[in-house]
C-alpha positions in Angstrom: 0.0 0.0 0.0 2.9 2.4 0.8 4.5 1.7 -2.5 1.2 2.4 -4.3 0.8 5.7 -2.5 4.4 6.7 -3.3 4.1 5.9 -6.9 0.7 7.6 -7.1 2.1 10.7 -5.4 5.1 10.9 -7.7 3.0 10.4 -10.9 0.6 13.2 -10.0 3.2 15.6 -8.7 5.2 15.7 -11.9 4.7 18.7 -14.1 2.3 18.4 -17.0 3.4 19.2 -20.5 0.2 20.7 -22.1 -0.5 23.8 -24.0 -2.2 26.6 -22.0 -3.6 29.4 -24.1 -5.5 32.6 -23.0 -9.2 32.3 -23.3 -10.0 34.4 -26.3 -13.6 35.1 -26.8 -15.7 38.1 -27.8 -15.0 41.4 -29.4 -13.0 42.7 -26.4 -10.4 39.9 -26.9 -10.3 40.5 -30.6 -9.7 44.2 -30.2 -6.9 43.6 -27.7 -5.3 41.1 -30.2 -5.6 43.7 -33.0 -3.5 46.0 -30.9 -0.9 43.4 -29.8 -0.3 41.4 -32.9 2.0 42.6 -35.6 0.4 40.5 -38.3 -3.2 39.3 -38.6 -4.4 37.7 -41.8 -7.1 35.6 -43.4 -5.6 32.9 -45.6 -5.6 29.3 -46.9 -2.9 26.7 -46.1 -1.5 25.7 -49.5 1.6 23.6 -48.7 3.8 22.3 -46.0 7.2 23.9 -46.4 9.2 21.5 -44.2 7.6 18.2 -45.1 11.0 16.3 -45.2 11.4 17.2 -41.4 7.7 16.6 -40.5 7.9 12.9 -39.6 4.3 12.9 -38.2 2.5 14.9 -40.9 1.6 17.7 -38.4 1.8 20.6 -40.9 3.1 23.1 -38.4 5.1 25.2 -40.9 3.0 26.0 -43.9 2.8 28.5 -46.8 -0.4 30.5 -46.5 -2.0 32.3 -49.5 -3.3 35.5 -48.0 -6.9 36.5 -48.7 -7.0 39.6 -46.5 -4.5 41.5 -44.3 -6.0 42.9 -41.1 -2.7 44.0 -39.5 0.6 44.1 -41.3 1.9 45.1 -44.7 -0.9 45.5 -47.2 1.2 44.0 -50.0 1.5 40.5 -48.4 0.5 37.8 -50.9 1.8 34.8 -49.0 3.4 34.1 -45.6 5.1 31.1 -44.1 4.1 30.1 -40.6 6.9 29.2 -38.1 6.2 27.4 -34.9 9.6 26.2 -33.9 9.4 27.8 -30.4 5.7 27.1 -29.9 6.5 23.8 -28.1 3.3 21.9 -27.1 1.3 24.9 -28.5 2.3 24.3 -32.1 -0.9 24.0 -34.2 -1.5 21.7 -37.2 -2.9 23.1 -40.4 -5.0 21.2 -42.9 -3.9 22.0 -46.4 -6.8 23.7 -48.3 -8.5 25.0 -45.0 -9.0 28.7 -44.4 -7.7 30.3 -41.2 -7.4 33.5 -39.2 -3.7 33.6 -38.2 -2.0 36.0 -35.9 1.6 36.4 -35.0 4.8 38.4 -35.3 7.3 38.7 -38.2 10.1 36.4 -37.3 13.3 38.3 -36.6 15.6 36.4 -38.9 13.7 37.6 -42.0 16.5 39.1 -44.1 14.4 40.0 -47.1 14.9 43.5 -48.5 11.6 45.2 -47.8 12.0 47.4 -50.9 12.6 44.5 -53.3 9.8 43.3 -55.4 9.9 39.6 -56.2 7.4 38.1 -58.6 5.6 34.9 -57.7 7.7 32.7 -60.1 11.0 34.0 -58.8 9.7 33.5 -55.2 8.7 29.9 -55.9 12.1 29.1 -57.7 14.0 30.5 -54.7 11.9 28.6 -52.2 12.3 25.4 -54.2 16.1 25.9 -54.1 15.9 26.2 -50.3 13.8 23.1 -50.0 16.2 21.0 -52.2 19.4 22.2 -50.6 18.8 22.6 -46.9 19.3 19.5 -44.7 18.3 21.1 -41.4 14.8 22.4 -40.5 16.1 25.6 -38.8 18.5 26.4 -41.7 15.6 25.8 -44.1 13.7 28.6 -42.4 16.7 30.9 -42.6 17.0 30.2 -46.3 13.3 30.7 -46.9 13.4 34.0 -44.9 15.6 35.5 -47.6 12.7 35.7 -50.0 9.6 35.1 -47.9 7.9 36.7 -44.9 8.0 34.3 -42.0 5.4 34.7 -39.2 6.0 33.2 -35.8 2.7 31.8 -34.4 1.1 29.1 -32.3 -2.2 27.2 -32.0 -3.3 29.7 -29.4 -3.6 32.4 -32.1 -4.7 30.3 -35.1 -8.5 30.0 -35.7 -10.6 28.3 -38.3 -12.0 31.1 -40.4 -15.5 29.7 -39.9 -15.2 30.0 -36.1 -17.3 32.6 -34.2 -14.1 34.3 -32.8 -12.8 34.9 -36.4 -16.0 36.8 -37.2 -14.8 39.6 -34.8 -12.0 40.4 -37.3 
């Protein structure tokens, strides 16, 4: 009985590794996020950018085709999500689904803001990164040279059909 109590106590006293998000609901939360988030967009997940490192098919880091920019540069056409530091809060995307996505421009983005890169050039440069990089982090550094990378997590990604998304 003592052994059972000791094992039981140890098991339930260990820290849990779960994602804890703020409880976002209502217009007041949406208004606060509009002030705090550098980038807020509506968009569709169109491809996983790091599939050769995504052993479980989780689609954490995807290319998003932007339908509407709520916060951020008006000229954004696509964005790549980056959830390396989201830990247990990394969200999975379904390719073809539409989302409200919030986050901040990732700091290693080295793209010249004044350069205009057409879609074909962007895709060619992105393909070169995907073919040549053999490490997930370096892949993102490479992609950041020609793409806008947004750091986000499941806490601030919502299905576009959700009630919360309607406040944006």
